[in-house]
ZANULUM-64515 format. One record per residue (C-alpha): residue number from 1; residue in three letters; x, y, z. Coordinates in steps of 0.05 Angstrom, whole numbers, plus 5000, padded with zeros to 4 digits. Layout:
<rs>
NUM  Ala  X  Y  Z;
...
</rs>
This chain:
<rs>
1  Unk  5172  5175  5284;
2  Unk  5171  5181  5208;
3  Unk  5102  5186  5177;
4  Unk  5084  5126  5135;
5  Unk  5069  5139  5062;
6  Unk  4995  5144  5047;
7  Unk  4976  5127  4976;
8  Unk  4905  5150  4964;
9  Unk  4864  5150  4900;
10  Unk  4790  5139  4883;
11  Unk  4765  5067  4891;
12  Unk  4830  5043  4922;
13  Unk  4828  4979  4965;
14  Unk  4866  4975  5031;
15  Unk  4881  4925  5085;
16  Unk  4884  4969  5147;
17  Unk  4911  4947  5215;
18  Unk  4924  4978  5282;
19  Unk  4940  4951  5352;
20  Unk  4940  4976  5423;
21  Unk  4999  5013  5452;
22  Unk  5049  4963  5481;
23  Unk  5002  4909  5455;
24  Unk  4951  4927  5509;
25  Unk  4878  4909  5499;
26  Unk  4835  4957  5460;
27  Unk  4772  4914  5469;
28  Unk  4759  4893  5540;
29  Unk  4685  4877  5539;
30  Unk  4628  4857  5493;
31  Unk  4606  4930  5495;
32  Unk  4673  4953  5468;
33  Unk  4670  4907  5407;
34  Unk  4598  4928  5394;
35  Unk  4616  5002  5400;
36  Unk  4673  4996  5350;
37  Unk  4629  4958  5299;
38  Unk  4575  5011  5307;
39  Unk  4628  5064  5296;
40  Unk  4651  5029  5232;
41  Unk  4580  5027  5207;
42  Unk  4564  5100  5221;
43  Unk  4631  5127  5197;
44  Unk  4626  5086  5133;
45  Unk  4561  5121  5116;
46  Unk  4589  5189  5135;
47  Unk  4653  5183  5095;
48  Unk  4626  5139  5040;
49  Unk  4677  5085  5054;
50  Unk  4661  5012  5037;
51  Unk  4677  4958  5087;
52  Unk  4686  4889  5055;
53  Unk  4713  4853  5117;
54  Unk  4734  4864  5189;
55  Unk  4760  4825  5247;
56  Unk  4768  4853  5318;
57  Unk  4817  4818  5365;
58  Unk  4829  4838  5437;
59  Unk  4890  4881  5422;
60  Unk  4885  4897  5348;
61  Unk  4839  4900  5288;
62  Unk  4838  4885  5213;
63  Unk  4796  4922  5161;
64  Unk  4789  4912  5087;
65  Unk  4762  4977  5058;
66  Unk  4751  5012  4992;
67  Unk  4751  5088  4987;
68  Unk  4711  5116  4928;
69  Unk  4730  5186  4949;
70  Unk  4804  5174  4964;
71  Unk  4796  5193  5037;
72  Unk  4826  5136  5078;
73  Unk  4867  5182  5123;
74  Unk  4807  5223  5143;
75  Unk  4764  5162  5154;
76  Unk  4816  5127  5198;
77  Unk  4829  5191  5238;
78  Unk  4755  5193  5252;
79  Unk  4751  5120  5272;
80  Unk  4813  5118  5317;
81  Unk  4799  5186  5348;
82  Unk  4727  5172  5367;
83  Unk  4742  5102  5393;
84  Unk  4799  5128  5435;
85  Unk  4752  5179  5466;
86  Unk  4701  5125  5480;
87  Unk  4753  5079  5511;
88  Unk  4784  5133  5555;
89  Unk  4716  5156  5578;
90  Unk  4693  5085  5593;
91  Unk  4755  5063  5631;
92  Unk  4773  5131  5660;
93  Unk  4840  5131  5626;
94  Unk  4876  5184  5586;
95  Unk  4924  5191  5528;
96  Unk  4941  5148  5469;
97  Unk  4904  5082  5460;
98  Unk  4936  5057  5396;
99  Unk  5011  5046  5387;
100  Unk  5013  5098  5332;
101  Unk  4988  5111  5263;
102  Unk  4950  5055  5230;
103  Unk  4984  5010  5179;
104  Unk  4954  5003  5110;
105  Unk  4972  4961  5049;
106  Unk  4945  4981  4981;
107  Unk  4911  4920  4952;
108  Unk  4903  4898  4881;
109  Unk  4828  4885  4881;
110  Unk  4832  4841  4820;
111  Unk  4881  4790  4848;
112  Unk  4881  4794  4924;
113  Unk  4813  4818  4948;
114  Unk  4784  4748  4960;
115  Unk  4849  4723  4992;
116  Unk  4848  4782  5041;
117  Unk  4775  4768  5060;
118  Unk  4794  4697  5077;
119  Unk  4858  4717  5113;
120  Unk  4822  4768  5156;
121  Unk  4766  4720  5175;
122  Unk  4816  4665  5192;
123  Unk  4851  4707  5245;
124  Unk  4810  4680  5305;
125  Unk  4825  4609  5283;
126  Unk  4899  4622  5277;
127  Unk  4899  4655  5346;
128  Unk  4862  4596  5378;
129  Unk  4802  4639  5396;
130  Unk  4752  4595  5360;
131  Unk  4749  4526  5328;
132  Unk  4700  4548  5274;
133  Unk  4694  4615  5239;
134  Unk  4621  4621  5257;
135  Unk  4637  4614  5331;
136  Unk  4673  4681  5332;
137  Unk  4627  4740  5342;
138  Unk  4672  4798  5325;
139  Unk  4688  4789  5252;
140  Unk  4646  4800  5189;
141  Unk  4644  4726  5173;
142  Unk  4573  4720  5200;
143  Unk  4550  4776  5155;
144  Unk  4573  4735  5095;
145  Unk  4534  4672  5116;
146  Unk  4473  4705  5146;
147  Unk  4407  4701  5108;
148  Unk  4379  4760  5147;
149  Unk  4397  4834  5149;
150  Unk  4460  4826  5189;
151  Unk  4516  4864  5155;
152  Unk  4472  4896  5102;
153  Unk  4512  4960  5112;
154  Unk  4575  4924  5088;
155  Unk  4603  4918  5018;
156  Unk  4601  4842  5018;
157  Unk  4554  4834  4958;
158  Unk  4610  4857  4913;
159  Unk  4658  4805  4942;
160  Unk  4606  4750  4936;
161  Unk  4592  4769  4864;
162  Unk  4665  4755  4848;
163  Unk  4657  4684  4875;
164  Unk  4591  4668  4842;
165  Unk  4547  4704  4791;
166  Unk  4484  4668  4812;
167  Unk  4457  4703  4875;
168  Unk  4424  4640  4902;
169  Unk  4492  4604  4902;
170  Unk  4536  4659  4929;
171  Unk  4530  4642  5003;
172  Unk  4551  4570  4991;
173  Unk  4607  4592  4945;
174  Unk  4634  4636  5001;
175  Unk  4629  4580  5052;
176  Unk  4667  4532  5007;
177  Unk  4720  4585  4993;
178  Unk  4732  4606  5064;
179  Unk  4738  4534  5088;
180  Unk  4802  4528  5047;
181  Unk  4869  4545  5080;
182  Unk  4901  4613  5071;
183  Unk  4961  4606  5023;
184  Unk  5027  4597  5059;
185  Unk  5058  4652  5017;
186  Unk  5007  4703  5043;
187  Unk  5017  4680  5115;
188  Unk  5092  4687  5108;
189  Unk  5084  4757  5080;
190  Unk  5044  4780  5140;
191  Unk  5094  4748  5188;
192  Unk  5149  4793  5164;
193  Unk  5170  4849  5210;
194  Unk  5163  4900  5154;
195  Unk  5099  4895  5115;
196  Unk  5097  4914  5041;
197  Unk  5068  4979  5018;
198  Unk  5033  4945  4959;
199  Unk  5003  4877  4948;
200  Unk  4983  4854  4879;
201  Unk  5002  4833  4809;
202  Unk  5065  4860  4777;
203  Unk  5027  4906  4730;
204  Unk  4988  4936  4788;
205  Unk  5050  4949  4829;
206  Unk  5088  4980  4771;
207  Unk  5030  5026  4755;
208  Unk  5027  5051  4827;
209  Unk  5102  5060  4829;
210  Unk  5100  5104  4767;
211  Unk  5049  5149  4800;
212  Unk  5079  5155  4870;
213  Unk  5154  5157  4863;
214  Unk  5157  5233  4881;
215  Unk  5227  5240  4909;
216  Unk  5210  5307  4942;
217  Unk  5180  5269  5000;
218  Unk  5240  5225  5017;
219  Unk  5257  5261  5082;
220  Unk  5184  5269  5102;
221  Unk  5164  5198  5084;
222  Unk  5222  5148  5081;
223  Unk  5176  5092  5059;
224  Unk  5169  5125  4990;
225  Unk  5237  5095  4974;
226  Unk  5202  5029  4963;
227  Unk  5170  5059  4901;
228  Unk  5235  5079  4866;
229  Unk  5263  5042  4806;
230  Unk  5328  5005  4808;
231  Unk  5390  5044  4784;
232  Unk  5416  4985  4743;
233  Unk  5348  4979  4710;
234  Unk  5351  5051  4689;
235  Unk  5422  5043  4662;
236  Unk  5401  4982  4622;
237  Unk  5342  5020  4591;
238  Unk  5387  5079  4571;
239  Unk  5437  5031  4539;
240  Unk  5380  4998  4501;
241  Unk  5357  5063  4470;
242  Unk  5427  5089  4455;
243  Unk  5453  5021  4431;
244  Unk  5514  5022  4476;
245  Unk  5544  4980  4532;
246  Unk  5542  4999  4606;
247  Unk  5617  5009  4605;
248  Unk  5608  5063  4552;
249  Unk  5555  5095  4595;
250  Unk  5600  5101  4655;
251  Unk  5662  5128  4618;
252  Unk  5679  5201  4623;
253  Unk  5723  5229  4568;
254  Unk  5746  5301  4573;
255  Unk  5721  5342  4515;
256  Unk  5672  5289  4490;
257  Unk  5598  5300  4503;
258  Unk  5565  5235  4525;
259  Unk  5490  5247  4519;
260  Unk  5471  5176  4541;
261  Unk  5514  5184  4604;
262  Unk  5480  5250  4621;
263  Unk  5411  5223  4608;
264  Unk  5426  5164  4655;
265  Unk  5448  5211  4710;
266  Unk  5385  5253  4702;
267  Unk  5338  5192  4702;
268  Unk  5373  5158  4761;
269  Unk  5364  5222  4801;
270  Unk  5291  5227  4779;
271  Unk  5268  5155  4783;
272  Unk  5315  5121  4832;
273  Unk  5319  5178  4882;
274  Unk  5394  5169  4886;
275  Unk  5435  5221  4923;
276  Unk  5484  5266  4886;
277  Unk  5540  5231  4925;
278  Unk  5518  5161  4902;
279  Unk  5511  5184  4830;
280  Unk  5579  5217  4831;
281  Unk  5610  5154  4858;
282  Unk  5577  5111  4805;
283  Unk  5598  5156  4747;
284  Unk  5666  5175  4775;
285  Unk  5650  5248  4785;
286  Unk  5689  5285  4838;
287  Unk  5638  5336  4863;
288  Unk  5564  5342  4878;
289  Unk  5561  5406  4837;
290  Unk  5584  5368  4775;
291  Unk  5527  5319  4782;
292  Unk  5477  5374  4795;
293  Unk  5502  5413  4734;
294  Unk  5491  5353  4689;
295  Unk  5419  5345  4714;
296  Unk  5404  5420  4706;
297  Unk  5435  5420  4636;
298  Unk  5394  5360  4612;
299  Unk  5330  5395  4637;
300  Unk  5349  5458  4599;
301  Unk  5365  5422  4534;
302  Unk  5300  5381  4539;
303  Unk  5260  5446  4537;
304  Unk  5287  5464  4468;
305  Unk  5309  5397  4438;
306  Unk  5250  5355  4414;
307  Unk  5295  5297  4393;
308  Unk  5326  5292  4463;
309  Unk  5256  5292  4494;
310  Unk  5237  5235  4448;
311  Unk  5298  5194  4467;
312  Unk  5285  5204  4541;
313  Unk  5212  5185  4530;
314  Unk  5235  5121  4496;
315  Unk  5277  5104  4557;
316  Unk  5218  5118  4604;
317  Unk  5174  5072  4563;
318  Unk  5224  5016  4573;
319  Unk  5222  5029  4648;
320  Unk  5146  5022  4651;
</rs>
């Protein structure tokens, strides 16, 4: 099984999910739910991870977490590993409890954080496990509405402060917010077989893509392809800088040096992750070695030609 791409950086927000192998139960008793919540609490302190929301269902869980120290993988390995040990010890079983590696979506905290809190807390209602949110014991909803110390270990004050500046009005602001329906667009997104890697505003997604396109991990992490730029987008940007048409970009004339064409080949390889075969087909080049030679030559010229570097930088600015 291919490893999913893990994007980690300080203060990143994630929606994390995992479910039992073959959809089997991972929580069979009240003690199991309590043990997992206690594990979340202790591990959050140990790894300095902030939990903004959680919901535990019989065969899966949802977490909304922030990682100030960019350590989601280590935190989740700790959580899943210790709970598997607990479960196997309790039920005298052995082997894998979860169906595989956890799923995580990088969340734009500015535009989707509140929506994800509501979506996670609504899960028991959507599954028919409760008629009211407060009737379900195994989510963090009660921590948001409690006037006591329940959930003080959580990072819910930050979420509440987004809803309402006045502390005395925050609890009611949350109650009013969570009573509203989850947007259909968000529900439809989570009903897809393949979940997105990123969830947020366009600027947020573009910024992450620029930082994590690293084509060297294609074979190791196929999901990284989601972060590549579109080949036609790159061609359009090159044509914009060089003031030519796409047809001129694709033409190959023997004996005539076409810098724009070579720059496009180089950038498509770099930012679109295209194979040498695909590039050769697009630019009517007969061999892989010819494509590779163009890319190597552009890199060499860039090292000594400041003007070329500036033109390539201009294209890259259009892409971002």
